[in-house]
N, C-alpha and C positions, 0 to 999 in steps of 0.2 A: 143651800143658802136660800133664804126667802126671796122670792122674786119681787122686784120693786113695784110690780103692778098690783100686788096683793095688799099693799098698805091701806089702812082704812081711811086715811086723809084724802084719798083720791076722789071720793064721791062728792064731798062738800067743801073741799079746800081747807085751808088753815083757819083757826079762829081769827076774827077781824083784826085784833091788835097785832098778832104775829104776822098776819097777812100784810098789813101796812108796812111793818118793818122789813119784811122780805122784799116787798116790791120797791121800797126806797133803795135798798141795796142793789137789786137787779137793775133799776133805772140808772143809778149812779154808775154802775159798771158798764152798762150799755152806752151811756153818754161818753165815758172815757174812751172806750174802744172805737166808737164811731168818730169822735173828735180827732183821734190820733191818725185817722185815715186822711185827713185834710189839713190839720193844724200846722204841719211842717211845711206845707207848700210855700207859705209866705217867707219862710226862713231860708229857702234854698239858695238865693243869691248870697246871703250872708255866710252860710255854711260853706259854699263854694269858695268864696274869697278867703275865709279864715283857714281852710284846709288846702288851699291852692289847687283846686281841681276845676275842671271845665263844667259848664252847665249840664252837658250830656251825662257826665258821671254823677253829678250831684242829684240828678233826678232819681237815682237808685235809692236815695233816702226815702222816697215815696214808693217806688216800685217794689223795693224789698219787702216793705210792710204788706203791700197788696198781694204779692205773690205768696207770701207765707200764710196769709189769712185764707186764701182760696185753696192752698194745698192741704191745709189742716182741717178743713170743715168736717169732712166725713170721718176722719180719724177720731176727732173728738166725739162725734155722735156715737161711734162704736164703743169708745171707752165709757161714755155715759151710760149706754145700755148694759155694759159689763160691770162697771164699778159703782153705778149710781149717778144720777144726774147732778145732784147738788154737790157731791164730793168732787166729781170731775170738773164742774164749773168753778169750784174754789181752787182747784189746781191751776185753771186758766188765769184766775185773778193773781195767784202767786207768781206765775211765769210772766204775766204782763207787767207786774210791779217790778220784778227783777230786771226785765228787759228795759223798762223805763229808766231805772237807775243806771244801767250800763250805757244807755243812750246819752244821758247827761254827763257821764264821765268819759265818753269817747274822745280820743285825741286825734284820730285819723279817720278817713272815710271808710276804710275797710271795716274797722271796728264798729263804726256807727251803723253801717248797713247791716252787719251781722246782728247788732243789738236790736235794730228795727225789725229784723226778721224774727228774732226771739219774741219781741213785743207782739208781732203779728200772730205768732203761734198761740200766744196767750189770748189775744183778742178773738181768735177763731173759736176758742172754747166758749167764750162769752156769747158771741153772736150765734153760734150753732145750737146752743142748749137753752138759751133764755126763754124762747117760746115754749119749749117742752116743759120747763120748770113752771112757767106761768099756768100751764094746764093743771099742774099739781097744786099750786098755791091758791088759785081762785076756784070758787064753786063753778060747776059746769055751766050754770046759767049766766055767769058773768065773764066767760072767756072772751067774748067779743069786746066787752068794755076794757078788759086787761090788755088785749092786743091793740085796741085803739089808743090807749095811753102810751103803749110801747111805740106805736107808729109815730105818735106826736113827739116822743122823746128822740127817736131816730131822726125825724125830719128837722127838728130844731137843732140837733147836734150837727147834722150835715150842713145846714145853712149857716150856722154860727162859727164853724171851725176856722175859716180864714180871718174872721173878725176877732175872735178870741186870740188867735195866734198873733195878729197885729198888735193887739193891746198888750200882750205879754212882752213882745219885742220892744214896745215903746218904753218899758220901764226896767227890763231885765235882759241879759244875754240869752242866746238861743237855747242853751242847755236847760233853762227853766221851762221850756215847752214840754219837756219830758219829766223833769224833776218834780213838777207839781203833782204828777200822778202817784208818786211814792207814798206820801202820807195818806192820800185818798185810797189807794189800793190796800194799804195796811188796815185802814179803818173799815173798809168794806169786807175784807177777809174776816176780821174779828166779829163784825156785825152779823155775818151769815152763819156763824157757828151755832147760834141759838135760833135765828129767824127762820132758817130753811132746814127742815129735818134731813139728816143724812141717811136716806133709805138705801139699803143694798140693791145692787143690780143682780143680773143673773149669775155673775161670778165666773163665767166661762172665759177662756183666753180669747183675745182678738185675733183675727186672721192677718198675719203679718204681710203676706204677698198682696192682699187687698189694700192694706194701708199704703204700701209702696206704690202700687199701680194707681190708686186714686190720687195720691199726692202728686205724683209725676204727671199723670194725665190731666188733671184739672188745672194744675199750675201752668203747664205748657200751653194748654188751650187758651186760658185767659191771657197768658203772656203774649201768645201769638196774636190774638185779637187786639190786645193793647198796643202791640207793636205797630199796627196801622196808624194809631194816633200819635206815635212818637217818631214816625218816619223810619223805622228799622228797615234794613235791607230785605228785599222780597224773598231771596233764598232762605234767609234766617227765619222769616215768618213762616214760610212753607214748611221748613223742617220742624219748627216748634208745633205747628198744627198737625202734621202727619204723625210725629212721634207721640204727641199728647193725645190725639184722637185714637191711635192704636192702643195706647196704654189704658185709656179710659174705656174703650170698647171692650177690651179683655176684662177689665174690672167689672163692668156691668154683666157680661156673660157669666163670669165666675160667681156672682152673687146668687144666682138662681140655684146653684148647687150647694150653698151653705145653709146649715140649719138656722143660724142667726146671722144674716147678712148685714154688712155695714150699710149698704144702700138697699132699701127695701124696694126692689124693682116692681114687685107685685102691687105696690100702692098705685101705680099708674094704670092698673087694670080697673081701678075704681074711677068711674067717669067724673065724679065731682072733684076728686083730687087731681086728676090729669088736667081737667079744664081749668081749675084754679091755678095750677102751675103754669099752664100755657098763657092764661090771661096775665099772670104776674110777669112773665118774660116780656110780653108785649108792652105792658104798662111801664115797667122800669126802663126798657129800651127807648120808648118814646120820650119819657121824661128826661132821661140822660142826654139824648140827642138834642132836645130843645134847650136844656140848661147850658150845654156847651155852646150852642149856636147864638143864644140871645145876647151874651156879652159882645159878640162881634157885631150884631145888629145895632146895639146901642152905641158902642165905642167907635166902630168903623163907619157905619152908615149915618148914624145920628150925631156923631162927633161929641159925645159926652165923656166926662172923665171916668176913670175906673170907680171912684167913690160914688159918683152919680149913678153909674151903671148898677152897682151893688144895691143902691137904694131903690132903683126902679124895679129890681127883681124881688124886693122884700115881700111884696104882697103875696107872691106864690107860696114860699115856705110858711109864712105867718098864717095864711088862710088854711093851708094844708094841715098844719099842726092843730089848729082849733077844730077843723072839721073831722080829723081822724078820731079824736076823742068822742065826739058826738056820734060819728058813724059807727064806732065800736059798740056803743050802747044800742044803736038801732039794730045792729047785726045780731044781737041776742034775741030780737023779736021778729025780724023780717029776713027773708032769704037773701043770700049774697047775690043770687042771680039778678035780683032787682037792683040792689044798691050798687054793686060793682059794675054792672052793665051801664047803669045811668052815669056812674062816676067816670068811666072810660069814655063814654060818649061826650060828656062835658069837657074832659081833657082834650079830646080830639077837636072839639069845636073851638076851644080856647087857643089851641095851637094853630088852627087854620086862621083865626082872627089875627094872631100874631103875624102870620105869614103875609096877610093882606095889609099890614100897617104901611102907611106911606113914610117916606124919609122924614117928613115934618109932623109926625104923630104927636099928639098932646100927651102930657103926663097922665091925665085922667084915663085916656084910652089904654095906655100901657099898664097902668095899675089895675084897671078893671079886667083886662085880659089875663093878667097874672093871677088875680083873685079867682077868676073862673077856672083856670088850670089847677090852682091849689085846691079849690073846693072839690073839683072833680077827682083829683088824685087822692085826696083825703077820704072822699066818699068810697073810692074803690079799694084802698089799701087794707084797712082794718077788716071789713067784711070778707074780702078775698082771703086774708090770712086766717080768719076764723074758719072759713069753709075748708081750707087746707088742713088745719090742725084738728078740726072736729071730725073729719072723715077718716080717721085712722085709729086702729086699736092701740091701746096704751103701750104695749111692748114695742111699738114702732114709732112712738112719739119723737124720740131723739132723732131718728132718721128723717122723719118728716120735717122737724125743725131745721135740720141741716139742709135739706132740700130747699126749704123756704129761703134760707140765707143764701144758698147758691143761686137761686133764681134771681135774687136781688143783685148780687155781685155780677153774675153773668149778664143780666140785662143792662146794667149800668156800663159795664165794660164794652158791650156791643154797641151801645148808643154813642159812647165817646169815639170808638173806632169808626163808626158810621159817619160821624161829623167830619173826621179827618179825611175819609175817603171822598165824601161829597165835595169838600173844599178843594181837595187835590184835583178832582175831576173838572172843577171850574177854574183851576189855577188861580185861586183867590189870592189877592195881594193886599198886604196891610199898608202899602204905600198908596194912599188914596189920591196923591197928587199925580200919579201916572195917568195917562190918557185912558179913559174908560174904566179905570180900576174901581171906582166907587160903584158904578152900575154893575160891574162884574161881581163885586163882593155882595151887593144887594141880591143879585140873582141866585148866588150860591146859598146865601142864608135863607132866602125865601124857599128854595128847593128843599133845604134841610128841614125847615119847619113844616112844609107840606108833607114830606115823607114821615116826619114824626107824627103828624096828625093822622095820616093813613094807618100807621102802625097802631096808634091808640084805638082807632075805629075797628081795626082787625081784632084787637084785644076785646073790644066790646062785643063783637060777633062771637068770638070764642066763649066769652062769659055768658052770653045770652043762650047758648046751647044748653046751659044748666037748667033752663026752664022745663026741659023735658024729663028731669029726674027729681025724685023726692028729696027734700032738704036733708042734709047730713045730720045724723044723730050720733051722740057720743057713744062709743063702744068701750065699756069698762073692762070687759074680760077679753082674753085673746080670741082672735077669730081664726 
């Protein structure tokens, strides 16, 4: 069977008309899958009441989706290499659409959580393979631009998830949060039949033990880290991390003995790839830690409403989305070592300024600090992603794409858990009327923001090491 790497479209991408149709479908699918990671959050109280379950149980509507996404990332990358990227990506769209319909029809929590997990399995295919497909769809000289637009789509979707969820719930019952995906998923599936060529993969069977070990290991590690944020029992967290770490460790060791590994461990022998991955983990961890901490700063310390808190944070995702597109174009001309290092430095500076805000800070100060963080993160994200994707041979593009998605998910989960650990260490209380509670809360949030700033600067240091290596070049043939 012809290897997917040998297709002639790989050198210069698709014709411009077909390229636009392909990217519209890719962007729409990415938006759906990212939105569904947060859109259900606002409906949890309603779902809990209607299904007569506790808040602790209803949170599995969100956790189930997240665990399924993380567990399936490397499985889908392996299927993509074996059966073709576009064909496998379309399988994900179909599974996500069916899962969405099942979510809307669920009458009890067990069925809803199972449906959300099915939805998450489909979303994992979209998230793990989109960047790899972009490398095929766009000319090599425009990869940074494509990844910049994709970063803008992801950032906008993450920021707007709760807002869109609230708007839907204002006019319709909660099943419509998921039912709306069904016609969109069907439309995307049909659109990609002609927009994205179905090029065969290498055709060899996937390694089943690796699939099981990666799914179990990655899911338990992320679940264990996430458990800190949800106050899970410490013995349970320890068990999840030990079992997950052991399974994932075996998975990584086994990959070196496979002719076509699911996880291309040897990619980390490439300094630019390894440094881009490390910088990504630092960047996503810092931003997630800050995004979790800032609502507490605004609502607990500054005594604003949840709506006002959301508006105060708008400058961050808005600036990030606009900058990511611009930075993507720059990354096609200038090294990521310059752009990403500068971006993480700006992010770290913005977070430090947030930490230094007084309790009576002005709206202008808050908005400007958020804009600085958003500009910095946008300047970092697309060039770093381009560096990561450009520095791999094409037969390992799917694995690199999954690693990039895992970096994002892992960093975000670690940031959220870090916030919970810091708040617990300071015994933060939301009862600001208690004696000293307001000062205690302010100290905890300040510490969290300073730690986030330090992590961002650590990422800038890791990114700056790339100055010692030549810029990544596209490798068209196998290496």
